[in-house]
All heavy atoms as a GROMACS GRO file, in nm:
protein
  578
    1MET      N    1   1.125  -0.817   3.208
    1MET     CA    2   1.000  -0.886   3.234
    1MET      C    3   0.883  -0.813   3.169
    1MET      O    4   0.792  -0.875   3.118
    1MET     CB    5   0.981  -0.895   3.386
    1MET     CG    6   0.852  -0.960   3.427
    1MET     SD    7   0.850  -1.131   3.374
    1MET     CE    8   0.695  -1.180   3.436
    2ILE      N    9   0.886  -0.679   3.172
    2ILE     CA   10   0.774  -0.602   3.117
    2ILE      C   11   0.764  -0.622   2.966
    2ILE      O   12   0.655  -0.621   2.910
    2ILE     CB   13   0.786  -0.452   3.155
    2ILE    CG1   14   0.655  -0.378   3.124
    2ILE    CG2   15   0.899  -0.386   3.082
    2ILE    CD1   16   0.544  -0.412   3.216
    3TYR      N   17   0.879  -0.643   2.900
    3TYR     CA   18   0.876  -0.664   2.756
    3TYR      C   19   0.809  -0.796   2.719
    3TYR      O   20   0.742  -0.805   2.616
    3TYR     CB   21   1.017  -0.655   2.698
    3TYR     CG   22   1.075  -0.518   2.709
    3TYR    CD1   23   1.185  -0.492   2.790
    3TYR    CD2   24   1.018  -0.411   2.641
    3TYR    CE1   25   1.237  -0.365   2.801
    3TYR    CE2   26   1.070  -0.283   2.651
    3TYR     CZ   27   1.179  -0.261   2.731
    3TYR     OH   28   1.230  -0.134   2.742
    4ILE      N   29   0.826  -0.897   2.802
    4ILE     CA   30   0.762  -1.025   2.778
    4ILE      C   31   0.610  -1.009   2.786
    4ILE      O   32   0.535  -1.062   2.703
    4ILE     CB   33   0.812  -1.131   2.877
    4ILE    CG1   34   0.960  -1.160   2.852
    4ILE    CG2   35   0.730  -1.259   2.867
    4ILE    CD1   36   1.025  -1.248   2.956
    5VAL      N   37   0.565  -0.934   2.885
    5VAL     CA   38   0.421  -0.910   2.901
    5VAL      C   39   0.368  -0.830   2.783
    5VAL      O   40   0.261  -0.861   2.728
    5VAL     CB   41   0.393  -0.837   3.034
    5VAL    CG1   42   0.248  -0.796   3.045
    5VAL    CG2   43   0.434  -0.924   3.152
    6LYS      N   44   0.440  -0.727   2.741
    6LYS     CA   45   0.396  -0.644   2.629
    6LYS      C   46   0.392  -0.724   2.499
    6LYS      O   47   0.299  -0.709   2.420
    6LYS     CB   48   0.486  -0.522   2.614
    6LYS     CG   49   0.489  -0.432   2.735
    6LYS     CD   50   0.402  -0.314   2.717
    6LYS     CE   51   0.421  -0.221   2.837
    6LYS     NZ   52   0.320  -0.119   2.843
    7ILE      N   53   0.492  -0.806   2.476
    7ILE     CA   54   0.493  -0.890   2.355
    7ILE      C   55   0.377  -0.988   2.359
    7ILE      O   56   0.310  -1.010   2.258
    7ILE     CB   57   0.629  -0.961   2.341
    7ILE    CG1   58   0.737  -0.860   2.304
    7ILE    CG2   59   0.621  -1.072   2.237
    7ILE    CD1   60   0.878  -0.915   2.310
    8THR      N   61   0.352  -1.047   2.475
    8THR     CA   62   0.241  -1.141   2.489
    8THR      C   63   0.107  -1.070   2.463
    8THR      O   64   0.020  -1.125   2.395
    8THR     CB   65   0.241  -1.203   2.630
    8THR    OG1   66   0.368  -1.266   2.652
    8THR    CG2   67   0.130  -1.304   2.645
    9LEU      N   68   0.092  -0.950   2.516
    9LEU     CA   69  -0.031  -0.874   2.492
    9LEU      C   70  -0.046  -0.838   2.344
    9LEU      O   71  -0.156  -0.843   2.290
    9LEU     CB   72  -0.033  -0.748   2.577
    9LEU     CG   73  -0.071  -0.767   2.724
    9LEU    CD1   74  -0.049  -0.638   2.801
    9LEU    CD2   75  -0.214  -0.814   2.737
   10ALA      N   76   0.064  -0.802   2.279
   10ALA     CA   77   0.058  -0.769   2.136
   10ALA      C   78   0.018  -0.892   2.055
   10ALA      O   79  -0.066  -0.883   1.963
   10ALA     CB   80   0.192  -0.715   2.089
   11LEU      N   81   0.074  -1.007   2.088
   11LEU     CA   82   0.037  -1.130   2.018
   11LEU      C   83  -0.108  -1.167   2.046
   11LEU      O   84  -0.180  -1.214   1.956
   11LEU     CB   85   0.130  -1.245   2.059
   11LEU     CG   86   0.275  -1.231   2.013
   11LEU    CD1   87   0.359  -1.343   2.071
   11LEU    CD2   88   0.282  -1.230   1.861
   12PHE      N   89  -0.153  -1.145   2.169
   12PHE     CA   90  -0.293  -1.169   2.201
   12PHE      C   91  -0.384  -1.080   2.118
   12PHE      O   92  -0.487  -1.127   2.066
   12PHE     CB   93  -0.319  -1.147   2.350
   12PHE     CG   94  -0.464  -1.150   2.387
   12PHE    CD1   95  -0.530  -1.271   2.398
   12PHE    CD2   96  -0.535  -1.032   2.406
   12PHE    CE1   97  -0.665  -1.275   2.429
   12PHE    CE2   98  -0.669  -1.035   2.437
   12PHE     CZ   99  -0.735  -1.157   2.448
   13LEU      N  100  -0.349  -0.952   2.106
   13LEU     CA  101  -0.432  -0.860   2.028
   13LEU      C  102  -0.438  -0.900   1.881
   13LEU      O  103  -0.542  -0.888   1.816
   13LEU     CB  104  -0.383  -0.717   2.043
   13LEU     CG  105  -0.416  -0.651   2.176
   13LEU    CD1  106  -0.346  -0.515   2.186
   13LEU    CD2  107  -0.565  -0.634   2.193
   14ILE      N  108  -0.328  -0.948   1.827
   14ILE     CA  109  -0.326  -0.994   1.689
   14ILE      C  110  -0.417  -1.116   1.673
   14ILE      O  111  -0.499  -1.122   1.581
   14ILE     CB  112  -0.182  -1.025   1.643
   14ILE    CG1  113  -0.102  -0.895   1.633
   14ILE    CG2  114  -0.181  -1.099   1.509
   14ILE    CD1  115   0.047  -0.915   1.618
   15ALA      N  116  -0.403  -1.212   1.764
   15ALA     CA  117  -0.488  -1.332   1.757
   15ALA      C  118  -0.635  -1.297   1.783
   15ALA      O  119  -0.725  -1.351   1.716
   15ALA     CB  120  -0.439  -1.434   1.860
   16TRP      N  121  -0.661  -1.207   1.876
   16TRP     CA  122  -0.798  -1.166   1.908
   16TRP      C  123  -0.862  -1.095   1.789
   16TRP      O  124  -0.980  -1.113   1.761
   16TRP     CB  125  -0.796  -1.077   2.031
   16TRP     CG  126  -0.928  -1.060   2.098
   16TRP    CD1  127  -0.998  -0.944   2.108
   16TRP    CD2  128  -1.005  -1.159   2.167
   16TRP    NE1  129  -1.114  -0.966   2.178
   16TRP    CE2  130  -1.121  -1.096   2.215
   16TRP    CE3  131  -0.987  -1.294   2.191
   16TRP    CZ2  132  -1.218  -1.164   2.287
   16TRP    CZ3  133  -1.084  -1.362   2.264
   16TRP    CH2  134  -1.198  -1.298   2.309
   17SER      N  135  -0.783  -1.013   1.718
   17SER     CA  136  -0.834  -0.947   1.598
   17SER      C  137  -0.865  -1.050   1.489
   17SER      O  138  -0.966  -1.038   1.419
   17SER     CB  139  -0.732  -0.846   1.546
   17SER     OG  140  -0.712  -0.744   1.641
   18GLY      N  141  -0.779  -1.149   1.475
   18GLY     CA  142  -0.805  -1.256   1.379
   18GLY      C  143  -0.933  -1.332   1.412
   18GLY      O  144  -1.012  -1.366   1.324
   19PHE      N  145  -0.954  -1.356   1.541
   19PHE     CA  146  -1.076  -1.422   1.585
   19PHE      C  147  -1.198  -1.335   1.553
   19PHE      O  148  -1.302  -1.386   1.509
   19PHE     CB  149  -1.068  -1.451   1.735
   19PHE     CG  150  -1.190  -1.517   1.791
   19PHE    CD1  151  -1.229  -1.642   1.748
   19PHE    CD2  152  -1.265  -1.452   1.888
   19PHE    CE1  153  -1.342  -1.703   1.800
   19PHE    CE2  154  -1.378  -1.512   1.942
   19PHE     CZ  155  -1.416  -1.638   1.897
   20GLY      N  156  -1.187  -1.205   1.573
   20GLY     CA  157  -1.297  -1.114   1.541
   20GLY      C  158  -1.328  -1.112   1.392
   20GLY      O  159  -1.444  -1.112   1.351
   21ILE      N  160  -1.224  -1.111   1.309
   21ILE     CA  161  -1.244  -1.115   1.164
   21ILE      C  162  -1.310  -1.246   1.124
   21ILE      O  163  -1.400  -1.248   1.040
   21ILE     CB  164  -1.110  -1.095   1.091
   21ILE    CG1  165  -1.062  -0.951   1.111
   21ILE    CG2  166  -1.122  -1.127   0.943
   21ILE    CD1  167  -0.921  -0.926   1.068
   22TRP      N  168  -1.267  -1.356   1.184
   22TRP     CA  169  -1.329  -1.486   1.156
   22TRP      C  170  -1.477  -1.485   1.193
   22TRP      O  171  -1.560  -1.537   1.118
   22TRP     CB  172  -1.255  -1.597   1.232
   22TRP     CG  173  -1.316  -1.731   1.213
   22TRP    CD1  174  -1.298  -1.815   1.106
   22TRP    CD2  175  -1.406  -1.798   1.302
   22TRP    NE1  176  -1.372  -1.929   1.125
   22TRP    CE2  177  -1.439  -1.921   1.244
   22TRP    CE3  178  -1.461  -1.764   1.425
   22TRP    CZ2  179  -1.524  -2.011   1.305
   22TRP    CZ3  180  -1.547  -1.854   1.486
   22TRP    CH2  181  -1.578  -1.976   1.426
   23MET      N  182  -1.511  -1.425   1.308
   23MET     CA  183  -1.652  -1.418   1.348
   23MET      C  184  -1.734  -1.336   1.249
   23MET      O  185  -1.849  -1.370   1.220
   23MET     CB  186  -1.666  -1.361   1.489
   23MET     CG  187  -1.630  -1.457   1.598
   23MET     SD  188  -1.682  -1.405   1.762
   23MET     CE  189  -1.612  -1.244   1.780
   24VAL      N  190  -1.677  -1.228   1.198
   24VAL     CA  191  -1.749  -1.146   1.099
   24VAL      C  192  -1.769  -1.224   0.969
   24VAL      O  193  -1.877  -1.221   0.910
   24VAL     CB  194  -1.673  -1.014   1.073
   24VAL    CG1  195  -1.728  -0.941   0.953
   24VAL    CG2  196  -1.677  -0.926   1.196
   25LEU      N  197  -1.667  -1.297   0.927
   25LEU     CA  198  -1.678  -1.374   0.803
   25LEU      C  199  -1.777  -1.490   0.817
   25LEU      O  200  -1.843  -1.527   0.719
   25LEU     CB  201  -1.541  -1.428   0.761
   25LEU     CG  202  -1.440  -1.321   0.719
   25LEU    CD1  203  -1.304  -1.386   0.691
   25LEU    CD2  204  -1.489  -1.243   0.599
   26LYS      N  205  -1.789  -1.548   0.934
   26LYS     CA  206  -1.880  -1.660   0.959
   26LYS      C  207  -2.008  -1.615   1.030
   26LYS      O  208  -2.071  -1.694   1.099
   26LYS     CB  209  -1.809  -1.766   1.046
   26LYS     CG  210  -1.689  -1.828   0.981
   26LYS     CD  211  -1.732  -1.918   0.869
   26LYS     CE  212  -1.613  -1.991   0.813
   26LYS     NZ  213  -1.649  -2.083   0.710
   27TYR      N  214  -2.046  -1.488   1.009
   27TYR     CA  215  -2.159  -1.430   1.081
   27TYR      C  216  -2.288  -1.513   1.064
   27TYR      O  217  -2.355  -1.545   1.162
   27TYR     CB  218  -2.183  -1.287   1.033
   27TYR     CG  219  -2.303  -1.223   1.098
   27TYR    CD1  220  -2.292  -1.166   1.223
   27TYR    CD2  221  -2.428  -1.223   1.035
   27TYR    CE1  222  -2.402  -1.107   1.284
   27TYR    CE2  223  -2.538  -1.165   1.095
   27TYR     CZ  224  -2.525  -1.108   1.220
   27TYR     OH  225  -2.632  -1.052   1.280
   28ALA      N  226  -2.323  -1.548   0.942
   28ALA     CA  227  -2.448  -1.620   0.917
   28ALA      C  228  -2.447  -1.757   0.985
   28ALA      O  229  -2.549  -1.801   1.040
   28ALA     CB  230  -2.471  -1.635   0.767
   29PHE      N  231  -2.333  -1.823   0.984
   29PHE     CA  232  -2.324  -1.955   1.048
   29PHE      C  233  -2.331  -1.943   1.200
   29PHE      O  234  -2.400  -2.022   1.265
   29PHE     CB  235  -2.194  -2.023   1.006
   29PHE     CG  236  -2.170  -2.153   1.077
   29PHE    CD1  237  -2.242  -2.266   1.043
   29PHE    CD2  238  -2.076  -2.163   1.178
   29PHE    CE1  239  -2.221  -2.386   1.108
   29PHE    CE2  240  -2.054  -2.282   1.244
   29PHE     CZ  241  -2.126  -2.395   1.209
   30LEU      N  242  -2.262  -1.846   1.256
   30LEU     CA  243  -2.256  -1.833   1.401
   30LEU      C  244  -2.382  -1.771   1.461
   30LEU      O  245  -2.426  -1.812   1.568
   30LEU     CB  246  -2.134  -1.749   1.441
   30LEU     CG  247  -1.998  -1.810   1.412
   30LEU    CD1  248  -1.889  -1.707   1.437
   30LEU    CD2  249  -1.975  -1.933   1.495
   31PHE      N  250  -2.436  -1.670   1.394
   31PHE     CA  251  -2.544  -1.592   1.454
   31PHE      C  252  -2.674  -1.597   1.375
   31PHE      O  253  -2.768  -1.526   1.408
   31PHE     CB  254  -2.500  -1.446   1.469
   31PHE     CG  255  -2.373  -1.430   1.546
   31PHE    CD1  256  -2.260  -1.383   1.485
   31PHE    CD2  257  -2.367  -1.466   1.680
   31PHE    CE1  258  -2.141  -1.368   1.555
   31PHE    CE2  259  -2.249  -1.451   1.751
   31PHE     CZ  260  -2.137  -1.403   1.688
   32GLY      N  261  -2.680  -1.678   1.271
   32GLY     CA  262  -2.802  -1.688   1.192
   32GLY      C  263  -2.908  -1.773   1.262
   32GLY      O  264  -2.889  -1.819   1.375
   33PRO      N  265  -3.020  -1.793   1.195
   33PRO     CA  266  -3.127  -1.875   1.253
   33PRO      C  267  -3.079  -2.019   1.280
   33PRO      O  268  -3.006  -2.077   1.201
   33PRO     CB  269  -3.235  -1.875   1.146
   33PRO     CG  270  -3.200  -1.765   1.054
   33PRO     CD  271  -3.054  -1.741   1.065
   34HIS      N  272  -3.121  -2.071   1.394
   34HIS     CA  273  -3.081  -2.207   1.431
   34HIS      C  274  -3.177  -2.307   1.368
   34HIS      O  275  -3.298  -2.289   1.372
   34HIS     CB  276  -3.083  -2.222   1.584
   34HIS     CG  277  -2.977  -2.144   1.651
   34HIS    ND1  278  -2.854  -2.195   1.682
   34HIS    CD2  279  -2.973  -2.014   1.690
   34HIS    CE1  280  -2.780  -2.102   1.739
   34HIS    NE2  281  -2.851  -1.991   1.746
   35HIS      N  282  -3.122  -2.413   1.313
   35HIS     CA  283  -3.205  -2.517   1.253
   35HIS      C  284  -3.276  -2.599   1.361
   35HIS      O  285  -3.385  -2.652   1.339
   35HIS     CB  286  -3.121  -2.607   1.164
   35HIS     CG  287  -3.050  -2.532   1.056
   35HIS    ND1  288  -3.116  -2.467   0.954
   35HIS    CD2  289  -2.918  -2.507   1.036
   35HIS    CE1  290  -3.029  -2.408   0.874
   35HIS    NE2  291  -2.908  -2.430   0.922
   36ASP      N  292  -3.214  -2.610   1.478
   36ASP     CA  293  -3.272  -2.688   1.587
   36ASP      C  294  -3.380  -2.612   1.662
   36ASP      O  295  -3.461  -2.671   1.732
   36ASP     CB  296  -3.164  -2.730   1.687
   36ASP     CG  297  -3.062  -2.823   1.625
   36ASP    OD1  298  -3.095  -2.888   1.525
   36ASP    OD2  299  -2.950  -2.829   1.678
   37ASP      N  300  -3.381  -2.480   1.651
   37ASP     CA  301  -3.476  -2.399   1.726
   37ASP      C  302  -3.539  -2.295   1.632
   37ASP      O  303  -3.502  -2.178   1.635
   37ASP     CB  304  -3.407  -2.330   1.844
   37ASP     CG  305  -3.505  -2.260   1.936
   37ASP    OD1  306  -3.627  -2.280   1.918
   37ASP    OD2  307  -3.460  -2.188   2.025
   38PRO      N  308  -3.634  -2.336   1.548
   38PRO     CA  309  -3.692  -2.242   1.452
   38PRO      C  310  -3.777  -2.132   1.518
   38PRO      O  311  -3.808  -2.032   1.456
   38PRO     CB  312  -3.778  -2.330   1.362
   38PRO     CG  313  -3.807  -2.451   1.443
   38PRO     CD  314  -3.691  -2.470   1.535
   39ALA      N  315  -3.812  -2.150   1.646
   39ALA     CA  316  -3.895  -2.051   1.715
   39ALA      C  317  -3.812  -1.939   1.777
   39ALA      O  318  -3.869  -1.848   1.835
   39ALA     CB  319  -3.978  -2.120   1.824
   40GLU      N  320  -3.680  -1.944   1.764
   40GLU     CA  321  -3.596  -1.839   1.821
   40GLU      C  322  -3.625  -1.707   1.750
   40GLU      O  323  -3.629  -1.700   1.628
   40GLU     CB  324  -3.449  -1.874   1.806
   40GLU     CG  325  -3.358  -1.773   1.869
   40GLU     CD  326  -3.212  -1.805   1.847
   40GLU    OE1  327  -3.177  -1.847   1.736
   40GLU    OE2  328  -3.134  -1.787   1.941
   41THR      N  329  -3.645  -1.604   1.828
   41THR     CA  330  -3.682  -1.474   1.771
   41THR      C  331  -3.559  -1.397   1.725
   41THR      O  332  -3.448  -1.419   1.774
   41THR     CB  333  -3.758  -1.390   1.874
   41THR    OG1  334  -3.669  -1.359   1.982
   41THR    CG2  335  -3.880  -1.462   1.927
   42PRO      N  336  -3.579  -1.303   1.633
   42PRO     CA  337  -3.466  -1.216   1.594
   42PRO      C  338  -3.413  -1.136   1.712
   42PRO      O  339  -3.294  -1.106   1.718
   42PRO     CB  340  -3.527  -1.125   1.487
   42PRO     CG  341  -3.642  -1.201   1.432
   42PRO     CD  342  -3.696  -1.281   1.547
   43GLY      N  343  -3.499  -1.101   1.807
   43GLY     CA  344  -3.454  -1.028   1.925
   43GLY      C  345  -3.358  -1.110   2.009
   43GLY      O  346  -3.259  -1.057   2.061
   44ALA      N  347  -3.386  -1.239   2.021
   44ALA     CA  348  -3.296  -1.326   2.097
   44ALA      C  349  -3.161  -1.338   2.026
   44ALA      O  350  -3.056  -1.339   2.090
   44ALA     CB  351  -3.358  -1.464   2.115
   45ARG      N  352  -3.165  -1.346   1.893
   45ARG     CA  353  -3.039  -1.353   1.818
   45ARG      C  354  -2.961  -1.223   1.831
   45ARG      O  355  -2.839  -1.225   1.848
   45ARG     CB  356  -3.067  -1.385   1.671
   45ARG     CG  357  -3.096  -1.530   1.647
   45ARG     CD  358  -3.088  -1.565   1.499
   45ARG     NE  359  -3.181  -1.490   1.416
   45ARG     CZ  360  -3.308  -1.524   1.394
   45ARG    NH1  361  -3.357  -1.631   1.449
   45ARG    NH2  362  -3.384  -1.451   1.316
   46SER      N  363  -3.028  -1.109   1.823
   46SER     CA  364  -2.956  -0.981   1.833
   46SER      C  365  -2.899  -0.962   1.973
   46SER      O  366  -2.791  -0.904   1.989
   46SER     CB  367  -3.046  -0.865   1.795
   46SER     OG  368  -3.150  -0.848   1.890
   47PHE      N  369  -2.968  -1.013   2.075
   47PHE     CA  370  -2.914  -1.007   2.211
   47PHE      C  371  -2.786  -1.089   2.220
   47PHE      O  372  -2.688  -1.045   2.281
   47PHE     CB  373  -3.016  -1.058   2.312
   47PHE     CG  374  -2.965  -1.059   2.453
   47PHE    CD1  375  -2.956  -0.942   2.525
   47PHE    CD2  376  -2.926  -1.178   2.514
   47PHE    CE1  377  -2.908  -0.941   2.655
   47PHE    CE2  378  -2.878  -1.179   2.643
   47PHE     CZ  379  -2.869  -1.060   2.713
   48GLY      N  380  -2.785  -1.207   2.160
   48GLY     CA  381  -2.665  -1.290   2.160
   48GLY      C  382  -2.549  -1.225   2.087
   48GLY      O  383  -2.435  -1.228   2.134
   49VAL      N  384  -2.579  -1.164   1.973
   49VAL     CA  385  -2.474  -1.095   1.896
   49VAL      C  386  -2.420  -0.978   1.977
   49VAL      O  387  -2.299  -0.957   1.983
   49VAL     CB  388  -2.529  -1.047   1.759
   49VAL    CG1  389  -2.429  -0.957   1.690
   49VAL    CG2  390  -2.564  -1.166   1.672
   50THR      N  391  -2.508  -0.902   2.039
   50THR     CA  392  -2.465  -0.788   2.120
   50THR      C  393  -2.374  -0.833   2.234
   50THR      O  394  -2.271  -0.770   2.261
   50THR     CB  395  -2.588  -0.714   2.177
   50THR    OG1  396  -2.670  -0.673   2.068
   50THR    CG2  397  -2.546  -0.594   2.258
   51HIS      N  398  -2.409  -0.942   2.298
   51HIS     CA  399  -2.327  -0.994   2.408
   51HIS      C  400  -2.189  -1.034   2.358
   51HIS      O  401  -2.087  -1.001   2.420
   51HIS     CB  402  -2.398  -1.112   2.473
   51HIS     CG  403  -2.324  -1.168   2.588
   51HIS    ND1  404  -2.261  -1.289   2.582
   51HIS    CD2  405  -2.301  -1.119   2.712
   51HIS    CE1  406  -2.203  -1.313   2.699
   51HIS    NE2  407  -2.225  -1.211   2.778
   52VAL      N  408  -2.182  -1.103   2.248
   52VAL     CA  409  -2.054  -1.146   2.192
   52VAL      C  410  -1.968  -1.025   2.155
   52VAL      O  411  -1.849  -1.021   2.184
   52VAL     CB  412  -2.075  -1.240   2.071
   52VAL    CG1  413  -1.946  -1.263   1.996
   52VAL    CG2  414  -2.134  -1.372   2.116
   53VAL      N  415  -2.028  -0.925   2.092
   53VAL     CA  416  -1.953  -0.806   2.050
   53VAL      C  417  -1.901  -0.730   2.170
   53VAL      O  418  -1.786  -0.686   2.172
   53VAL     CB  419  -2.041  -0.716   1.959
   53VAL    CG1  420  -1.976  -0.580   1.937
   53VAL    CG2  421  -2.068  -0.784   1.827
   54ILE      N  422  -1.984  -0.715   2.273
   54ILE     CA  423  -1.940  -0.641   2.392
   54ILE      C  424  -1.825  -0.713   2.462
   54ILE      O  425  -1.728  -0.650   2.506
   54ILE     CB  426  -2.059  -0.617   2.486
   54ILE    CG1  427  -2.151  -0.511   2.426
   54ILE    CG2  428  -2.013  -0.574   2.624
   54ILE    CD1  429  -2.279  -0.491   2.501
   55VAL      N  430  -1.832  -0.845   2.472
   55VAL     CA  431  -1.723  -0.920   2.534
   55VAL      C  432  -1.596  -0.908   2.450
   55VAL      O  433  -1.487  -0.888   2.503
   55VAL     CB  434  -1.764  -1.068   2.554
   55VAL    CG1  435  -1.645  -1.153   2.592
   55VAL    CG2  436  -1.873  -1.078   2.660
   56TRP      N  437  -1.610  -0.917   2.316
   56TRP     CA  438  -1.493  -0.908   2.229
   56TRP      C  439  -1.427  -0.770   2.244
   56TRP      O  440  -1.306  -0.759   2.261
   56TRP     CB  441  -1.533  -0.932   2.084
   56TRP     CG  442  -1.415  -0.941   1.993
   56TRP    CD1  443  -1.346  -1.054   1.959
   56TRP    CD2  444  -1.348  -0.833   1.927
   56TRP    NE1  445  -1.242  -1.022   1.876
   56TRP    CE2  446  -1.240  -0.888   1.856
   56TRP    CE3  447  -1.369  -0.696   1.923
   56TRP    CZ2  448  -1.155  -0.809   1.780
   56TRP    CZ3  449  -1.282  -0.618   1.848
   56TRP    CH2  450  -1.177  -0.676   1.776
   57VAL      N  451  -1.507  -0.664   2.237
   57VAL     CA  452  -1.454  -0.529   2.248
   57VAL      C  453  -1.394  -0.506   2.387
   57VAL      O  454  -1.288  -0.444   2.401
   57VAL     CB  455  -1.564  -0.424   2.218
   57VAL    CG1  456  -1.519  -0.284   2.254
   57VAL    CG2  457  -1.602  -0.430   2.071
   58GLY      N  458  -1.459  -0.557   2.491
   58GLY     CA  459  -1.408  -0.540   2.627
   58GLY      C  460  -1.271  -0.602   2.645
   58GLY      O  461  -1.181  -0.539   2.702
   59PHE      N  462  -1.253  -0.725   2.600
   59PHE     CA  463  -1.121  -0.788   2.611
   59PHE      C  464  -1.017  -0.714   2.528
   59PHE      O  465  -0.903  -0.698   2.571
   59PHE     CB  466  -1.128  -0.935   2.566
   59PHE     CG  467  -1.164  -1.029   2.677
   59PHE    CD1  468  -1.293  -1.075   2.692
   59PHE    CD2  469  -1.068  -1.073   2.766
   59PHE    CE1  470  -1.327  -1.162   2.793
   59PHE    CE2  471  -1.100  -1.160   2.868
   59PHE     CZ  472  -1.230  -1.204   2.882
   60PHE      N  473  -1.056  -0.668   2.409
   60PHE     CA  474  -0.962  -0.595   2.324
   60PHE      C  475  -0.917  -0.466   2.392
   60PHE      O  476  -0.797  -0.436   2.396
   60PHE     CB  477  -1.027  -0.565   2.188
   60PHE     CG  478  -0.931  -0.508   2.089
   60PHE    CD1  479  -0.858  -0.593   2.006
   60PHE    CD2  480  -0.912  -0.372   2.076
   60PHE    CE1  481  -0.769  -0.542   1.914
   60PHE    CE2  482  -0.824  -0.320   1.985
   60PHE     CZ  483  -0.751  -0.406   1.904
   61LEU      N  484  -1.012  -0.390   2.445
   61LEU     CA  485  -0.976  -0.264   2.510
   61LEU      C  486  -0.895  -0.284   2.637
   61LEU      O  487  -0.803  -0.207   2.666
   61LEU     CB  488  -1.103  -0.184   2.541
   61LEU     CG  489  -1.177  -0.129   2.420
   61LEU    CD1  490  -1.305  -0.060   2.463
   61LEU    CD2  491  -1.089  -0.036   2.339
   62LEU      N  492  -0.927  -0.387   2.713
   62LEU     CA  493  -0.850  -0.416   2.834
   62LEU      C  494  -0.706  -0.452   2.800
   62LEU      O  495  -0.612  -0.402   2.863
   62LEU     CB  496  -0.917  -0.528   2.911
   62LEU     CG  497  -0.863  -0.558   3.050
   62LEU    CD1  498  -0.883  -0.437   3.140
   62LEU    CD2  499  -0.933  -0.679   3.108
   63ALA      N  500  -0.687  -0.536   2.700
   63ALA     CA  501  -0.551  -0.572   2.659
   63ALA      C  502  -0.477  -0.452   2.602
   63ALA      O  503  -0.358  -0.431   2.631
   63ALA     CB  504  -0.556  -0.686   2.556
   64ALA      N  505  -0.546  -0.370   2.522
   64ALA     CA  506  -0.482  -0.251   2.466
   64ALA      C  507  -0.444  -0.152   2.575
   64ALA      O  508  -0.338  -0.089   2.569
   64ALA     CB  509  -0.574  -0.184   2.364
   65TYR      N  510  -0.528  -0.139   2.676
   65TYR     CA  511  -0.497  -0.049   2.787
   65TYR      C  512  -0.367  -0.090   2.855
   65TYR      O  513  -0.279  -0.008   2.880
   65TYR     CB  514  -0.611  -0.049   2.889
   65TYR     CG  515  -0.575   0.021   3.018
   65TYR    CD1  516  -0.571   0.160   3.024
   65TYR    CD2  517  -0.544  -0.051   3.132
   65TYR    CE1  518  -0.538   0.224   3.143
   65TYR    CE2  519  -0.510   0.013   3.250
   65TYR     CZ  520  -0.507   0.150   3.254
   65TYR     OH  521  -0.472   0.214   3.369
   66PHE      N  522  -0.353  -0.218   2.887
   66PHE     CA  523  -0.232  -0.263   2.955
   66PHE      C  524  -0.112  -0.265   2.863
   66PHE      O  525   0.002  -0.251   2.908
   66PHE     CB  526  -0.254  -0.401   3.018
   66PHE     CG  527  -0.334  -0.394   3.145
   66PHE    CD1  528  -0.463  -0.442   3.149
   66PHE    CD2  529  -0.282  -0.336   3.258
   66PHE    CE1  530  -0.538  -0.435   3.265
   66PHE    CE2  531  -0.356  -0.327   3.376
   66PHE     CZ  532  -0.484  -0.376   3.379
   67LEU      N  533  -0.134  -0.280   2.733
   67LEU     CA  534  -0.023  -0.277   2.639
   67LEU      C  535   0.037  -0.137   2.630
   67LEU      O  536   0.160  -0.121   2.628
   67LEU     CB  537  -0.068  -0.323   2.500
   67LEU     CG  538   0.037  -0.322   2.390
   67LEU    CD1  539   0.149  -0.421   2.423
   67LEU    CD2  540  -0.026  -0.355   2.257
   68PHE      N  541  -0.048  -0.035   2.627
   68PHE     CA  542   0.000   0.102   2.609
   68PHE      C  543   0.014   0.180   2.739
   68PHE      O  544   0.048   0.298   2.737
   68PHE     CB  545  -0.092   0.176   2.512
   68PHE     CG  546  -0.091   0.117   2.375
   68PHE    CD1  547  -0.205   0.055   2.323
   68PHE    CD2  548   0.024   0.118   2.298
   68PHE    CE1  549  -0.204  -0.001   2.197
   68PHE    CE2  550   0.026   0.062   2.172
   68PHE     CZ  551  -0.087   0.002   2.121
   69LYS      N  552  -0.012   0.116   2.850
   69LYS     CA  553   0.001   0.182   2.980
   69LYS      C  554   0.148   0.216   3.008
   69LYS      O  555   0.236   0.131   2.994
   69LYS     CB  556  -0.053   0.089   3.089
   69LYS     CG  557  -0.048   0.147   3.227
   69LYS     CD  558  -0.103   0.048   3.327
   69LYS     CE  559  -0.083   0.099   3.467
   69LYS     NZ  560  -0.123   0.001   3.566
   70GLN      N  561   0.173   0.340   3.046
   70GLN     CA  562   0.309   0.383   3.077
   70GLN      C  563   0.340   0.357   3.223
   70GLN      O  564   0.259   0.388   3.310
   70GLN     CB  565   0.323   0.534   3.049
   70GLN     CG  566   0.300   0.571   2.905
   70GLN     CD  567   0.407   0.516   2.815
   70GLN    OE1  568   0.523   0.510   2.853
   70GLN    NE2  569   0.368   0.476   2.696
   71GLU      N  570   0.457   0.304   3.248
   71GLU     CA  571   0.495   0.279   3.387
   71GLU      C  572   0.620   0.355   3.421
   71GLU      O  573   0.709   0.374   3.352
   71GLU     CB  574   0.517   0.130   3.407
   71GLU     CG  575   0.388   0.057   3.386
   71GLU     CD  576   0.387  -0.078   3.451
   71GLU    OE1  577   0.457  -0.096   3.552
   71GLU    OE2  578   0.316  -0.162   3.403
   0.00000   0.00000   0.00000
């Protein structure tokens, strides 16, 4: 049973890394100035980027912790 969980976590980490690479490649589209809201400040955009990065890193570290946890 533990091997199924570890394999699932490894596949999740691979997919999560791919999602992170995709976000970096599409940075301007995802986090650039909004056409619908030209009054959005750079500070608001950087706050959004920071939030996304922290959530991405948090999920990655949590999955890695359980993947490499010794039982």
